[in-house]
SEFI-184356 format. One record per residue (C-alpha): x, y negated, z. Coordinates in nm, 3 decimals, always signed. Last residue first. Example, Ala and Ser with C-alpha at 12.3 -4.5 7.8 and 13.67 -1.06 7.14 Angstrom:
% SEFI-184356
        c1        c2        c3
    +1.367    +0.106    +0.714
    +1.230    +0.450    +0.780
//
This chain:
% SEFI-184356
        c1        c2        c3
    +1.886    -2.547    -5.563
    +2.139    -2.753    -5.607
    +2.248    -2.639    -5.965
    +2.630    -2.606    -6.116
    +2.651    -2.694    -6.465
    +2.925    -2.488    -6.723
    +2.839    -2.543    -7.076
    +3.122    -2.797    -7.137
    +3.357    -2.588    -6.977
    +3.362    -2.355    -7.270
    +3.740    -2.315    -7.270
    +3.800    -2.330    -6.905
    +3.901    -1.986    -6.866
    +4.184    -2.049    -7.111
    +4.454    -2.054    -6.821
    +4.349    -1.648    -6.779
    +4.456    -1.553    -7.095
    +4.347    -1.487    -7.439
    +3.990    -1.563    -7.363
    +3.702    -1.438    -7.539
    +3.472    -1.298    -7.233
    +3.516    -1.581    -7.018
    +3.193    -1.733    -6.970
    +3.056    -1.937    -6.694
    +2.702    -2.041    -6.792
    +2.603    -2.143    -6.427
    +2.773    -2.263    -6.107
    +2.535    -2.217    -5.811
    +2.660    -1.843    -5.793
    +2.986    -1.929    -5.689
    +3.259    -1.785    -5.886
    +3.531    -1.550    -5.898
    +3.729    -1.527    -6.252
    +3.862    -1.202    -6.343
    +4.097    -1.101    -6.609
    +4.090    -0.757    -6.786
    +4.489    -0.625    -6.860
    +4.617    -0.398    -7.121
    +4.748    -0.094    -7.005
    +5.053    +0.138    -6.953
    +5.309    +0.197    -7.187
    +5.625    +0.338    -7.104
    +5.880    +0.207    -7.225
    +6.189    +0.290    -7.486
    +5.959    +0.576    -7.515
    +6.199    +0.746    -7.856
    +5.888    +0.948    -8.015
    +5.615    +0.674    -8.005
    +5.881    +0.396    -8.044
    +5.965    +0.579    -8.330
    +5.592    +0.652    -8.482
    +5.479    +0.317    -8.392
    +5.757    +0.169    -8.597
    +5.657    +0.432    -8.875
    +5.261    +0.283    -8.870
    +5.400    -0.026    -8.828
    +5.535    -0.022    -9.205
    +5.210    +0.147    -9.366
    +5.006    -0.148    -9.158
    +5.230    -0.407    -9.329
    +5.145    -0.288    -9.674
    +4.790    -0.285    -9.621
    +4.763    -0.621    -9.479
    +4.946    -0.742    -9.744
    +5.137    -1.056    -9.681
    +5.507    -0.905    -9.607
    +5.830    -1.036    -9.526
    +5.741    -0.930    -9.124
    +5.701    -0.568    -9.197
    +6.069    -0.557    -9.366
    +6.268    -0.678    -9.076
    +6.057    -0.496    -8.854
    +6.105    -0.171    -9.052
    +6.489    -0.213    -9.069
    +6.525    -0.286    -8.681
    +6.312    +0.025    -8.625
    +6.525    +0.213    -8.815
    +6.879    +0.102    -8.616
    +7.145    -0.004    -8.896
    +7.404    +0.230    -9.091
    +7.624    +0.016    -9.334
    +7.658    -0.010    -9.682
    +7.875    -0.299    -9.811
    +7.750    -0.570   -10.039
    +7.692    -0.852    -9.801
    +7.463    -0.598    -9.619
    +7.315    -0.301    -9.786
    +7.133    -0.078    -9.569
    +7.158    +0.304    -9.479
    +6.921    +0.392    -9.176
    +6.932    +0.507    -8.825
    +6.722    +0.668    -8.597
    +6.837    +0.601    -8.240
    +6.628    +0.343    -8.222
    +6.825    +0.031    -8.027
    +6.624    -0.114    -7.724
    +6.794    -0.351    -7.451
    +6.491    -0.279    -7.262
    +6.373    -0.630    -7.200
    +6.397    -0.682    -7.626
    +6.223    -1.010    -7.520
    +6.484    -1.235    -7.722
    +6.595    -1.552    -7.491
    +6.796    -1.388    -7.333
    +6.996    -1.118    -7.536
    +6.812    -0.823    -7.652
    +6.659    -0.960    -7.917
    +6.926    -0.856    -8.213
    +6.773    -0.502    -8.158
    +6.463    -0.569    -8.280
    +6.239    -0.444    -8.026
    +6.009    -0.728    -7.860
    +6.080    -1.016    -8.045
    +6.042    -0.861    -8.392
    +5.717    -0.719    -8.279
    +5.511    -0.860    -8.544
    +5.099    -0.687    -8.474
    +4.965    -1.056    -8.503
    +4.772    -1.107    -8.185
    +5.147    -1.202    -8.069
    +5.247    -1.030    -7.723
    +5.232    -1.140    -7.393
    +5.413    -0.949    -7.172
    +5.372    -0.756    -6.828
    +5.645    -0.589    -6.614
    +5.719    -0.290    -6.425
    +6.156    -0.270    -6.406
    +6.333    -0.002    -6.461
    +6.736    +0.064    -6.366
    +6.771    -0.300    -6.320
    +7.006    -0.558    -6.415
    +6.906    -0.674    -6.770
    +7.060    -1.049    -6.732
    +6.737    -1.190    -6.834
    +6.521    -0.937    -6.669
    +6.713    -0.870    -6.304
    +6.857    -1.223    -6.156
    +6.605    -1.513    -6.323
    +6.303    -1.273    -6.428
    +6.262    -1.071    -6.086
    +6.393    -1.369    -5.884
    +6.129    -1.613    -6.020
    +5.856    -1.378    -5.984
    +5.964    -1.227    -5.607
    +6.148    -0.919    -5.553
    +5.956    -0.571    -5.464
    +6.201    -0.243    -5.484
    +6.021    +0.055    -5.533
    +6.256    +0.351    -5.490
    +6.166    +0.665    -5.709
    +6.288    +0.973    -5.642
    +6.184    +1.241    -5.930
    +6.071    +1.597    -5.868
    +5.757    +1.640    -6.086
    +5.516    +1.529    -5.812
    +5.737    +1.258    -5.671
    +5.715    +1.104    -6.015
    +5.350    +1.078    -5.945
    +5.343    +0.924    -5.629
    +5.606    +0.691    -5.752
    +5.370    +0.577    -6.023
    +5.071    +0.548    -5.809
    +5.311    +0.351    -5.540
    +5.450    +0.119    -5.859
    +5.002    +0.044    -5.918
    +4.995    -0.090    -5.557
    +5.290    -0.271    -5.554
    +5.194    -0.473    -5.855
    +4.890    -0.514    -5.692
    +5.007    -0.602    -5.353
    +5.224    -0.875    -5.507
    +5.633    -0.891    -5.458
    +5.719    -0.847    -5.866
    +5.837    -0.510    -5.946
    +6.179    -0.342    -5.984
    +6.183    +0.062    -6.021
    +6.483    +0.218    -5.852
    +6.623    +0.565    -5.968
    +6.646    +0.952    -5.880
    +6.738    +1.220    -6.025
    +6.980    +1.377    -5.781
    +7.342    +1.452    -5.906
    +7.483    +1.790    -5.871
    +7.580    +1.874    -6.188
    +7.170    +1.780    -6.239
    +6.933    +1.778    -5.991
    +6.561    +1.727    -5.906
    +6.423    +1.600    -5.600
    +6.195    +1.821    -5.373
    +6.434    +2.103    -5.238
    +6.368    +2.401    -5.113
    +6.487    +2.617    -5.440
    +6.683    +2.336    -5.661
    +6.448    +2.150    -5.911
    +6.617    +2.123    -6.258
    +6.716    +1.830    -6.448
    +6.859    +2.002    -6.759
    +6.676    +1.816    -7.016
    +6.494    +2.112    -7.121
    +6.389    +2.131    -6.719
    +6.305    +1.776    -6.754
    +6.087    +1.838    -7.085
    +5.948    +2.119    -6.911
    +5.840    +1.923    -6.590
    +5.684    +1.645    -6.831
    +5.463    +1.905    -7.022
    +5.354    +2.063    -6.703
    +5.225    +1.706    -6.574
    +5.042    +1.597    -6.907
    +4.931    +1.223    -6.937
    +5.012    +1.085    -7.268
    +5.354    +1.144    -7.452
    +5.255    +0.928    -7.761
    +5.195    +1.095    -8.146
    +5.060    +0.841    -8.339
    +4.699    +0.662    -8.357
    +4.813    +0.401    -8.571
    +4.705    +0.028    -8.516
    +4.816    -0.253    -8.791
    +4.470    -0.396    -8.869
    +4.454    -0.444    -8.433
    +4.193    -0.352    -8.181
    +4.385    -0.016    -8.075
    +4.688    -0.242    -7.942
    +5.029    -0.269    -8.083
    +5.305    -0.190    -7.826
    +5.194    +0.145    -7.762
    +4.924    +0.320    -7.581
    +4.758    +0.098    -7.366
    +4.486    +0.241    -7.115
    +4.244    -0.036    -7.065
    +4.220    -0.301    -6.756
    +4.023    -0.383    -6.481
    +3.912    -0.031    -6.365
    +3.901    -0.127    -6.003
    +4.283    -0.244    -5.913
    +4.420    +0.102    -5.853
    +4.159    +0.275    -6.080
    +4.387    +0.144    -6.353
    +4.691    +0.336    -6.221
    +4.472    +0.642    -6.212
    +4.408    +0.624    -6.530
    +4.703    +0.614    -6.637
    +4.843    +0.864    -6.494
    +5.250    +0.919    -6.507
    +5.370    +1.239    -6.599
    +5.404    +1.206    -6.951
    +5.540    +0.912    -6.964
    +5.814    +1.047    -6.711
    +5.907    +1.299    -6.954
    +5.900    +1.143    -7.242
    +6.196    +0.898    -7.048
    +6.349    +1.232    -6.966
    +6.363    +1.377    -7.280
    +6.538    +1.032    -7.445
    +6.835    +1.090    -7.281
    +6.994    +0.764    -7.223
    +6.732    +0.750    -6.925
    +6.941    +1.018    -6.718
    +7.255    +0.824    -6.747
    +7.122    +0.470    -6.541
    +7.115    +0.120    -6.751
    +7.378    -0.154    -6.709
    +7.490    -0.077    -7.065
    +7.177    -0.101    -7.204
    +6.862    +0.170    -7.214
    +6.706    -0.007    -6.950
    +6.383    +0.154    -6.931
    +6.021    -0.047    -6.928
    +5.738    +0.040    -6.712
    +5.469    -0.176    -6.932
    +5.184    -0.383    -6.869
    +5.035    -0.537    -7.167
    +4.912    -0.860    -7.327
    +4.760    -0.946    -7.674
    +4.503    -0.680    -7.587
    +4.316    -0.904    -7.325
    +4.028    -0.647    -7.254
    +3.705    -0.855    -7.246
    +3.721    -1.121    -6.941
    +3.526    -1.104    -6.649
    +3.313    -1.295    -6.412
    +3.302    -1.134    -6.034
    +2.969    -1.362    -5.945
    +2.904    -1.538    -5.566
    +2.656    -1.609    -5.315
    +2.544    -1.274    -5.183
    +2.872    -1.131    -5.143
    +2.977    -0.791    -5.314
    +3.259    -0.926    -5.495
    +3.390    -1.120    -5.278
    +3.597    -0.861    -5.019
    +3.702    -0.634    -5.323
    +3.824    -0.908    -5.465
    +4.092    -0.959    -5.160
    +4.191    -0.611    -5.212
    +4.263    -0.662    -5.567
    +4.459    -0.963    -5.600
    +4.319    -1.285    -5.678
    +4.345    -1.450    -6.006
    +4.082    -1.712    -6.056
    +3.894    -1.895    -5.756
    +3.546    -2.051    -5.788
    +3.301    -2.333    -5.614
    +3.493    -2.380    -5.339
    +3.416    -2.497    -4.916
    +3.132    -2.262    -4.987
    +3.207    -2.059    -4.653
    +3.308    -1.774    -4.866
    +3.460    -1.945    -5.121
    +3.713    -2.095    -4.840
    +3.775    -1.781    -4.693
    +3.937    -1.634    -5.024
    +4.144    -1.912    -5.023
    +4.305    -1.905    -4.714
    +4.324    -1.527    -4.734
    +4.461    -1.569    -5.046
    +4.770    -1.791    -4.949
    +4.882    -2.167    -4.905
    +4.588    -2.304    -5.055
    +4.555    -2.541    -5.306
    +4.186    -2.731    -5.398
    +4.198    -2.821    -5.749
    +3.927    -3.073    -5.821
    +3.715    -3.138    -6.144
    +3.555    -3.432    -6.155
    +3.266    -3.590    -6.333
    +3.108    -3.252    -6.392
    +2.829    -3.217    -6.660
    +3.063    -3.253    -6.976
    +2.966    -3.353    -7.308
    +3.167    -3.242    -7.648
    +3.395    -3.417    -7.846
    +3.575    -3.597    -7.546
    +3.553    -3.943    -7.518
    +3.392    -3.927    -7.168
    +3.710    -3.738    -7.069
    +3.612    -3.637    -6.692
    +3.851    -3.689    -6.419
    +4.116    -3.458    -6.285
    +4.201    -3.412    -5.880
    +4.488    -3.245    -5.753
    +4.458    -3.165    -5.374
    +4.630    -3.018    -5.063
    +4.966    -3.275    -5.047
    +4.799    -3.523    -5.301
    +4.785    -3.584    -5.686
    +4.540    -3.811    -5.844
    +4.402    -3.905    -6.213
    +4.499    -3.566    -6.456
    +4.234    -3.684    -6.750
    +4.005    -3.423    -6.857
    +3.831    -3.278    -7.154
    +4.148    -3.276    -7.376
    +4.269    -3.561    -7.589
    +4.629    -3.574    -7.389
    +4.813    -3.812    -7.142
    +5.057    -3.615    -6.845
    +5.151    -3.816    -6.563
    +5.407    -3.616    -6.404
    +5.547    -3.475    -6.738
    +5.479    -3.804    -6.932
    +5.706    -3.968    -6.721
    +6.003    -3.801    -6.764
    +6.203    -3.654    -6.455
    +6.001    -3.411    -6.312
    +6.218    -3.117    -6.523
    +6.222    -2.917    -6.795
    +6.213    -3.155    -7.102
    +6.508    -3.303    -6.897
    +6.779    -3.248    -7.146
    +6.550    -3.174    -7.456
    +6.433    -3.501    -7.462
    +6.109    -3.706    -7.331
    +6.193    -4.067    -7.246
    +6.031    -4.166    -7.582
    +5.752    -3.929    -7.486
    +5.411    -4.179    -7.434
    +5.369    -4.317    -7.802
    +5.451    -3.975    -7.969
    +5.115    -3.835    -7.787
    +5.165    -3.486    -7.720
    +4.981    -3.190    -7.911
    +5.002    -2.842    -7.805
    +5.147    -2.555    -8.031
    +4.885    -2.335    -8.204
    +5.135    -2.363    -8.526
    +5.292    -2.044    -8.415
    +4.984    -1.859    -8.368
    +4.850    -1.958    -8.697
    +5.195    -1.856    -8.873
    +5.263    -1.496    -8.686
    +5.395    -1.328    -8.970
    +5.617    -1.631    -9.094
    +5.707    -1.548    -9.430
    +6.021    -1.790    -9.556
    +6.044    -2.123    -9.562
    +5.710    -2.197    -9.506
    +5.575    -2.561    -9.638
    +5.349    -2.761    -9.394
    +5.126    -3.043    -9.497
    +4.989    -3.316    -9.336
    +4.663    -3.519    -9.335
    +4.507    -3.830    -9.051
    +4.724    -4.107    -9.083
    +4.824    -3.999    -9.448
    +5.057    -3.701    -9.602
    +5.277    -3.645    -9.370
    +5.544    -3.321    -9.454
    +5.630    -3.072    -9.210
    +5.895    -2.771    -9.309
    +5.847    -2.477    -9.125
    +6.116    -2.172    -9.140
    +6.353    -2.328    -8.833
    +5.984    -2.454    -8.652
    +5.903    -2.069    -8.600
    +6.180    -2.018    -8.344
    +6.064    -2.369    -8.168
    +5.689    -2.239    -8.158
    +5.798    -1.877    -8.041
    +5.963    -2.096    -7.755
    +6.306    -2.181    -7.640
    +6.354    -2.408    -7.358
    +6.561    -2.226    -7.151
    +6.727    -2.018    -7.440
    +6.854    -2.380    -7.545
    +6.889    -2.506    -7.925
    +6.549    -2.373    -7.974
    +6.405    -2.702    -7.850
    +6.532    -2.943    -8.116
    +6.245    -2.807    -8.332
    +5.976    -2.840    -8.019
    +6.062    -3.272    -8.042
    +6.015    -3.256    -8.427
    +5.685    -3.074    -8.435
    +5.539    -3.286    -8.147
    +5.696    -3.645    -8.347
    +5.524    -3.516    -8.660
    +5.175    -3.408    -8.461
    +5.166    -3.729    -8.294
    +5.254    -3.912    -8.618
    +4.960    -3.735    -8.771
    +4.724    -3.969    -8.553
    +4.531    -3.967    -8.220
    +4.380    -4.310    -8.151
    +4.518    -4.466    -7.845
    +4.251    -4.468    -7.582
    +4.483    -4.386    -7.266
    +4.337    -4.028    -7.252
    +4.409    -3.991    -7.620
    +4.143    -4.073    -7.936
    +3.973    -3.831    -8.156
    +3.786    -4.046    -8.370
    +3.822    -3.843    -8.714
    +3.955    -3.447    -8.682
    +4.272    -3.462    -8.824
    +4.356    -3.251    -9.133
    +4.585    -2.960    -9.222
    +4.743    -2.821    -9.536
    +4.897    -2.476    -9.578
    +5.182    -2.327    -9.814
    +5.372    -2.054    -9.862
    +5.214    -1.739    -9.670
    +4.875    -1.793    -9.868
    +4.909    -2.077   -10.124
    +4.696    -2.373   -10.065
    +4.510    -2.256    -9.750
    +4.307    -2.506    -9.642
    +4.304    -2.652    -9.268
    +4.068    -2.827    -9.023
    +4.235    -3.026    -8.716
    +4.220    -3.124    -8.341
    +4.026    -2.738    -8.263
    +3.988    -2.531    -8.580
    +3.959    -2.140    -8.516
    +4.180    -1.871    -8.656
    +4.039    -1.530    -8.617
    +4.302    -1.244    -8.511
    +3.999    -1.096    -8.342
    +4.163    -1.194    -8.014
    +4.128    -1.568    -8.088
    +4.398    -1.805    -8.293
    +4.303    -2.181    -8.221
    +4.360    -2.451    -8.402
    +4.550    -2.834    -8.372
    +4.611    -2.773    -7.985
    +4.459    -2.963    -7.721
    +4.628    -3.080    -7.386
    +4.467    -3.222    -7.038
    +4.257    -2.925    -6.927
    +4.491    -2.621    -7.070
    +4.781    -2.797    -6.956
    +4.683    -2.808    -6.594
    +4.586    -2.431    -6.604
    +4.938    -2.347    -6.742
    +5.103    -2.575    -6.437
    +4.866    -2.450    -6.186
    +4.990    -2.108    -6.313
    +5.355    -2.144    -6.245
    +5.528    -1.934    -6.477
    +5.635    -2.142    -6.722
    +5.711    -2.172    -7.117
    +5.786    -2.528    -7.213
    +5.616    -2.731    -7.483
    +5.267    -2.751    -7.265
    +5.447    -2.948    -7.053
    +5.306    -3.020    -6.674
    +5.553    -3.164    -6.406
    +5.608    -3.120    -6.019
    +5.244    -2.979    -5.876
    +5.279    -2.875    -5.552
    +5.391    -2.578    -5.293
    +5.231    -2.622    -4.963
    +5.453    -2.708    -4.695
    +5.604    -2.415    -4.490
    +5.964    -2.616    -4.507
    +6.124    -2.338    -4.724
    +5.843    -2.390    -4.931
    +5.499    -2.279    -4.948
    +5.253    -2.043    -5.161
    +5.006    -2.200    -5.421
    +4.710    -2.036    -5.442
    +4.444    -2.234    -5.619
    +4.118    -2.294    -5.504
    +3.799    -2.447    -5.756
    +3.617    -2.767    -5.686
    +3.364    -2.871    -5.997
    +3.254    -3.236    -5.906
    +2.920    -3.365    -6.060
    +2.666    -3.118    -5.888
    +2.726    -3.241    -5.540
    +2.611    -3.077    -5.229
    +2.770    -3.243    -4.905
    +2.995    -2.967    -4.709
    +2.913    -2.823    -4.381
    +3.067    -2.425    -4.431
    +2.788    -2.152    -4.390
    +2.863    -1.906    -4.105
    +3.171    -1.841    -4.173
    +3.258    -1.791    -3.805
    +3.514    -2.132    -3.893
    +3.263    -2.294    -3.987
    +3.033    -2.273    -3.714
    +3.298    -2.285    -3.473
    +3.379    -2.648    -3.580
    +3.036    -2.781    -3.604
    +2.984    -2.644    -3.214
    +3.344    -2.812    -3.155
    +3.231    -3.159    -3.309
    +2.900    -3.142    -3.070
    +3.027    -3.058    -2.775
    +3.344    -3.341    -2.806
    +3.044    -3.562    -2.890
    +2.861    -3.478    -2.569
    +3.187    -3.505    -2.391
    +3.260    -3.889    -2.524
    +2.863    -3.990    -2.421
    +2.911    -3.845    -2.056
    +3.216    -4.055    -2.017
    +3.076    -4.359    -2.103
    +2.869    -4.331    -1.869
    +2.819    -4.051    -1.594
    +2.548    -4.296    -1.404
    +2.307    -4.221    -1.720
    +2.444    -3.833    -1.762
    +2.383    -3.748    -1.399
    +1.997    -3.912    -1.405
    +1.947    -3.698    -1.693
    +2.084    -3.387    -1.562
    +1.830    -3.429    -1.254
    +1.543    -3.494    -1.468
    +1.602    -3.210    -1.718
    +1.661    -2.997    -1.366
    +1.334    -3.151    -1.231
    +1.320    -3.354    -0.961
    +1.199    -3.625    -1.144
    +0.910    -3.415    -1.289
    +0.885    -3.344    -1.642
    +1.163    -3.143    -1.804
    +1.237    -2.796    -1.615
    +0.946    -2.778    -1.282
    +0.637    -3.003    -1.482
    +0.722    -2.755    -1.807
    +0.794    -2.465    -1.584
    +0.437    -2.455    -1.415
    +0.232    -2.226    -1.578
    +0.536    -1.953    -1.613
    +0.617    -2.006    -1.255
    +0.280    -1.997    -1.171
    +0.253    -1.630    -1.360
    +0.574    -1.566    -1.222
    +0.450    -1.603    -0.835
    +0.131    -1.401    -0.942
    +0.327    -1.070    -1.060
    +0.564    -1.087    -0.774
    +0.236    -1.117    -0.519
    +0.095    -0.830    -0.684
    +0.401    -0.624    -0.695
    +0.451    -0.674    -0.322
    +0.053    -0.561    -0.258
    +0.093    -0.239    -0.417
    +0.439    -0.179    -0.237
    +0.313    -0.233    +0.070
    -0.019    -0.033    +0.034
//
């Protein structure tokens, strides 16, 4: 009975408390709220400062918890995150120069060049030539062409684009070939081109000899002649020339300001197409983690080139899309053997190289980065008119073992590494110190371990890989990607004359097959691949060229100077508010802004 009365009294007290709580807590002078109000008023101005601090902590806490960034919504400003890293002092790496005529490994420089400058023409993945600043007609195929600039195009400073700018840019390019640091496909081609100005809008080019990738060689960016008086071969790679620091082009955006963590660009209102964004900002980040956090919280609209691990984090987020390109066939990644004087002895035996090619599971390599790639079968892709499906050493583990046995590299009982004459079959594989590249390297390492080859992965930064290892050819093998012509000419990649820098014969390859030729009235033997590449680049007829490249692909497939792994597919992570982003037909990731005139930000 006592328990029943106790529960009844407790229930009534609870009811009364619920009934009276507004007065007890908020209204009465002696309520909790009333007492707090008196204390707050007596404690001014300290109480004001404490309340302000509390509000700031709440806002910062909300943002840091990745709930939602507190940012104004503005559809006239597009913000992209860029991972630039830090210097030795821990400061963000910033923009040092922008010049589209020199090679650079800095993606930010390439991106801004694409937005500021334009080329005369553009060659797409299908080899189709599309006018950009100029239309053209063929006067004599492979010999003479006439170009005419589009009327009314202005530089960012208001001056008119004329053929004087084209001629001055071409003349500057022609001086760059004397220095390996500044030599490019454009400067090398310029040696065989004569450019003649007809009037302010028209000019003619005549080829001294056939240039197989002529249209690609004419797709260089045009610089304003009135702005590069202080630009020369000695300083073009530095930040000294004014144009390298304050680029002026005809493209859709102008570079206006750079700060420690932001680069801001302003829309070119004289551009030929309407663009919805008034401003484009590149927000700089020290690492992927901070950049990915920014896109999660809505601080940036997009980010390009993130690693697979971070792509996994964002690809299923409801607020973003992962936009991807088609297969970029003019780029491919390979495992290059060093066949030169600095290479190790086992690689001199083609059967060892064939075995390594047979042991690598390319499908597994591509799976390691979520399938963003397509298997490469050789240096000429399936998209090319010159492609031929020839014999290559594709994935076959038993074949790989058989080839190694044939080469004398046997697996002693109880051991895991093959030996020959008491020497173990082991080598170093050089890679860029990048999580995606190291994943690919690890797949290759495991595949080769399964057939008794020991591989040591050596990861270095990109600058060191190029300058300390690739250029001087100081490596055993290197996992490396190259951008080739869309045209099938592969002279610069496999001709023996291109072993020394700036040539791109990374493997120091000379074909074992040789042919007799007459040079200066004397008969001599030369590598057969050299002869084929020499002949093929002199031809215009596609069928005849295809026949030459079939022989080339057959020899390359048999001698295996490199294991051709994959052609990449680029990805671009974009907030779903940004509409109409399309990168399917790009040749490189910096071309992602090609259709920016169609992009827009929806506020709802």
